[in-house]
N, C-alpha and C positions, 0 to 999 in steps of 0.2 A: 183738797186732800185726796179725793179719788183719782184725779189726774196725776198727782205726784206718785201715788202707789202704782198706777198703770205704767207710768214712765219708768219707774224703778224696776218693775218686773220685766218690762221689755228690755231694758239695759242689761239685766242679769242674764236673760236668755241669749241676747246677742253676744255677750261676753263668753258664756258657756259654749256657744256655737264655735267661736273662734278658737277656744281652748281645746275642744275635742275634734275640731275639723282636721282630718289627716293632711299632712303636707303632701304636695304633688310629688309623684315619683316617676322616674323614667320607665316607660313601657318597653318590654323586651320586643325586639323586632328581628325578623329573619331577612337577610339579603337574598333576593331572588335573581336568578339568571333571566334572560329575555323570555325563554320558553315558559318558565314558571310564572313570570310576571303576566304573560298573556293569559294564562289560566286563571291567575288571581283576578285580573281585570274582568274577565267574563263572569267569574263567580260573584264578584262584588256587584256587578251590574244586575244580575238576576236575583241575588239574595238580599239586596238592600231593601229595607222596609219602605212602605209607602210614606212619603214625607208628610209631616205635620205642618201647620201654618207658619209657625215661627218658634224661635228658641230665645233663651235669655241672653243677655249681653255677655260675651266672652270675658272671663276673669283673667286678665293678663298682668295685673299689677304685681302679683307675687313673683312672676318670672322677671319682671323689670328689677325688682328688689334683689333677686339673685345675681343679676348682672352687676348692679351697683355695689353689692357686697363683695363680689370678686374683684372689682376695680379697687376697692379699699384694702382688702385683706392680702392680695397677692402683689408682690413687689417685683419690679424689673431688676432689682439688685440681688434677688434671691440667688443663693449659691447652687440650688438644685436646678438642673437644666430644664425640667418640665415646667416648673413654676415660673422661671424666668421667661421661657418662650411663650407661655400662656399670657403672662402680664404684658409682654411686648405686643402681642396680638391685640389685646384689649386696648392698649394705649394707641396703637396704630389706627384702630377703627373707632376711636372714642366718639368722633362726630357722628358716625353712622349709628352707634348705639344710642346716642342722645336723641337722634331723630326717631329711632325705633321705639324708644320709651314714650315718646309723645304721640305715636301713631294712634289714630282713632279707628277702632274696629266696630263701632256701634251699629253701622249699617248691616252687619252680618246677622244681627238679632232679628231682622225683619224677613229673613230668607227662609225658605222651606227647611225643615230640620228633621233629623232622624236620631232617635234616642237622646233627645234633648240637646243636640249639637247641630249647627248649620250643616246641611248636606255637603256643601262645597268644602268645608273644613275636613269632614270625614274622608272625602275623596282625595284632597291634597295630602292628608296624613298617610293614606294608603300608598300613594305614589312615592312619597319621600321616604317613609319608614322602610320600605322594601328596596330602596335604592341607596342606602347609606347616606341619605339626605343630600344626594346629588340631584339637582334639578335637571332632568333629562327630557328634552323635547319629544323624543320618540315615545317615551313612556307616558308622558302627558297625553299625547295623541291617542295612544292605544287605549288608555283608561277612559278618556272623555268620549271617544267614538263608541266604545262598548256601552257606556252609561247612556249616551244619547240614543243608541239603538233600542234600548228598553224603555226609557222615559226621558223625554227631552228636558235638558236643563233650561231653566227660564232665562230670559235676557238679563234680569237683575243678577242672577247667579253667575252668569258668564262674566258680567262686568265686575263682580266681586271676587273672581278667582284670584286675582293678584293679592287682595287682602287676605284671602283664605290661606294661600301658600305662605305669605309673610307671617301670618299668625302662627302657623305650625312651626316655621323656622324660628320665630321669636321665642316660642315656648321651648324648643329644643336648645336654643342658645342659653336660655335661662337655666335649664336643667344641667347643661354641661358646665356652666359657671358654678352651679351648686355643687356638682361633683368635684370640681377643682378646689373649691374652698373647703369641702369636706376632707379631701386628701391633705390639704394644708393643716387643718385642725387635728387630724389623726397624727400627722408628723409631730406637731407641737406636743401633743399628749404623750407620744412615745418617747420623745427626748426628755420630757419632764420626769416621767416615771423611771426611765433608765438612769437619770441622774440621781434618783433617790430610790433605789430598788427595794429597800426595806419597807417602803410604805405601800407596796403593791396590794397587800392583802385587804387594806381598807380603802383602796382607791376605786371610786365608781367607774372611772374611765377604763381602768384595767379590766374590771369585771365585764364591761361592755365590749371591749376591743381585743381581748386576749386571743381570739381566734381569727382576727382580721389580718390578712396578708400584708397590708400596708403597714399596720402597727408592728407586725413581726419584723419586717424589713428594717424600719428605722430604729426600733428598739434593739434588734440584734446587732446592727452596725454600731450603735452607741456602746454596747456591752462587749463587742469584739467577737460575736458568734458568727458562724457561717450563715449566709443569707441567700444562697444561690437560688433556691426554689421560690422564696418570697419575693426576691428581687425580680425574677423573671415574670412573676404574676403582676407585680407593680408596673414593670416596664410595659406589659401588654395593656394594662389599664391606661397608662399615660399615652401610649401610641394611639389607642382607639379614641381617646378624648381629643387629642390634638387633630387627628385625621378628620374626625366627625365635625369638630368645631370649624376647621378650615372649609369643609364641604358646605356647612351651613352659611358661612360668610360669602362664599362664592355663589351659592344658590340665591341668596338675598339680592345680589347684584344682577343675576341672570333673570330672576322673576320680574324685575323692574323693566327689562327690555323686551319681554315676551308679549306677543299679541294673542291674547286669549279669545278675542272677539271672533276669530276665524272658526271657532268650534261651536258657534251658535247655529244649530241644525237648520232652522228655517231659512238661513241665508242661501242654502243651496237652491231654494225655490225663489226667494225674493230677488236674488242676483240675476235671474233670467230676464228681469225687466230693465230695459235700457234706462228708463227714467230714474230708477233707484241707483244704478251704477254711476250715472253722471252727476247725481246730487252730491252736495258737499257733506262734510262731517256732521254738522249739526242736524241737517235733514235726515240723514241715515239714523243717527242716534235717536232722534225724537220719533221717527217713524217706527223703529223697532221697539221702542219703549211703549208706544201706543198699541202695537200688535200684541205685545206681551200682556199689557193691562187688559185688553179686550178678551184675550183667550182665558185669562184668569176669571173674569166676570162670567164667562160662559162655561167655566170649569172644563176646559178643553185643552188638550196637549197643544203646545205652541206650534209644533210642526204640522199637526192636523189642521190648526187654524190657518196656517200659511197655505196648505193645500186647498182649503175652502176659499181663500182669497184668490188663489190661482184659478180655480174653477169659476169663481164669481166673475172674473174678468173675461171669461170665455163666452158668456152668453148675455144677450140683451144689451141695451144701452143703459148707461148710468142715468138715474133719475135727474130731472132738470134741477139745477141749483136755484134755490129760492134766494133772491137778493133784492135789496132796495137801493134805488138810485136817487141821489140828491144832486141838485145843481147849485153850485156856489159861484155866483158870478159867471165867469166864462169856463169854469171847470166843473167836472162831474165827479161825484164820489159814489162808490159802491160799497154797501155793507152786506156781508154774508156771514152766516153762522154754520159751522160744521159740527155735526154730532160725532161723538166718540164711538164710531161703529165701523163695520167692515165696508160700508159704502164710502166713507171718507178715505179709508185706506186705498180702496179701488180708484177713487177719484184722483188721489195723489199720484198713483202709479200711471194714470192715463195722460198726465201732462207735466212737463217740467215746471210750468207756471203754478199749477196747483200744488205740486210737491213743495216748492219754495214758499208759497203763500201759507200753506197749512202747517208745515213742519220746519220751516226755515228758522234761522236764528232770530231771537227777539232783539229788537233795537233798544229796549228799555234798560237792559242790564248787560254788563260785559261778561263774556264767557270766562269761566274759570277752568276750562277743560283743554287748555292749550297743550299740556303735556300728553293728554290722551290722543290728541290729533296725530301726534308723531308716530305712535305705535299701534293704534287701533284702526284697522282698515275697514271693519264692518263688511268684509267680503269673505266668501267661503274659502277654506283652505283647498288648494288645488294640488293634488299629489302627482308629481311627475315620475312616471315609471320608465326607467332606463332599460334599453336593450342593446346588446352588442351582436353584430352579425358579420362574421368574416366570410366574404364571398370573393373568390379570386379564380381567374382562368389563366393558365400558363401552359402553352403548347398542347392544347386540347384537354388538359387535365383540370378538372373542377375541384376546388376545395371549398367546403362549407363547414364552418365551425360556429353553430348558434349558441348564444348565451342569453336566454330570455328570462325575465322575471316570472314568477308564478302566476301573475295576473294574465299573461298572454296564454290563450287557449290553443291557438293554431295560427300558422303563417303559411301563405302560399305565394310563390314567386313564379312568374312566367317570363322566360328570358330567351334570347336568340343568340346562337353561335354558328357562324359560317352559314347563315341562311336557314338553319334548322331550329325550330322552336322546341324548347324543353320546359318541363314543369318541376319545380322543387317544392315539396310540402314538408313543413317542420312541425312536429307534434311532441308533446311531453311524454316521457317514458324512459325505460332502460335503453342504453345506447344500442342503436340498430339502424341499418341502412338497407333499403330495398330499391332495386332498379328494375322497372317493368315487372314487378312481382317476385324477382329473385332476391332473397334475403342474404345479407352479409352481416357478420358480427362486427361490432365496433362501427366506426365511421371512416372507411377508407376513402381515398380519392376516387373520382369517377371520370372515366375517359369518355369524351363526347365525340360522336361520329356523325354519320348521315341519318341514323335512325332517331326519331323523336323519343325522348326518355321521360318517364315519370319517376322522379327521384323522391322517395319518401324517407325522411330522416326522423328518428326518435332520439331525443336527448333529454336529460334531466333539466327541468326548468326551476328557476329560483335558487340555484346554487352557483 
């Protein structure tokens, strides 16, 4: 009897929880230009709270239900252009949505969290919400580099970034579907009430929707009233919904193709070891997983742990490997055990054989990571900085037109013309040219003669 009472009370509380639990709502977000986004990334990096150990499993089922409801409620044969277009998009991407609804995000719950949410999901939402849900590689790089500069994202977090972005996009897709079905529901109520206008005083929908612009548009059209203002507001809502929905779908495709592994900060150190660079996918993944696990045990930032590993390899010899040798007929077997510590990491980096032996692919089970091998390099991102430098000589007349990125601090060129050596120095600043100390405004051409010249050019860099 006591168990039955406890079960009944529990069931009542669970029921009350779902009855009073507020429905998810779209969060207002501001689209930022590139300069504003860079400021936002820095602010996010420095103001993000220290992560906690883990969070609860993301609740995504409700957003999947919103998508399913939109698929049922909105028809491709609808006479209204917005609903028809939205339904066609849902039908065209039906297989993608089915796969999305089945996606498992449970691994995210084991990652470091802030304010009860996985840290990588907070980061992904910051990037997408301020970019109209367009997945932009440059903004991903800006945010992740700033975050890593303050506190290194762990290897499991880097590996989970695809899931994090997908989760945010999944959530947004569900909310947009909810918005579309709500518009459809409001239209239905407006047409029903306009068909029997004498009932509006006792109609609950009218009391709730009388100030709603969508309701005013459809109700006004049914009754023959002017609806220019409400129609304009409705069109803006529809345009924003369709535009954002298409961005979400394109971003879901782009996220699948993106290599997030390049933003694992310790790679800048580990990739200096030729043994790591030459190792295969499985070795790299298992090695980095071990490095992350060990740094967590030591409560040390993973980049700092990689620095320790780098320094460890610089002094002394690795301790002798303890092994047992057994002879089987004419063959010999060697048995060795490797501890999960920095010595083992150092040993793996010291030899291709050790790397393969310790962190190579297991022969007991087939790898399920073939898709990851295609896009995950486990190598650091190398930024290529482009520079343009127009340097030409025509009838003793020298033309120099530098266009350098802001990363270049100074350039110096020593050249020879008709047996005379000259020096050209290019520095950032307001346009100015000096020849042997004489300053000229702008950057005119320079005539070369028998006297060696020191030509100093100032020009804006990064423009």
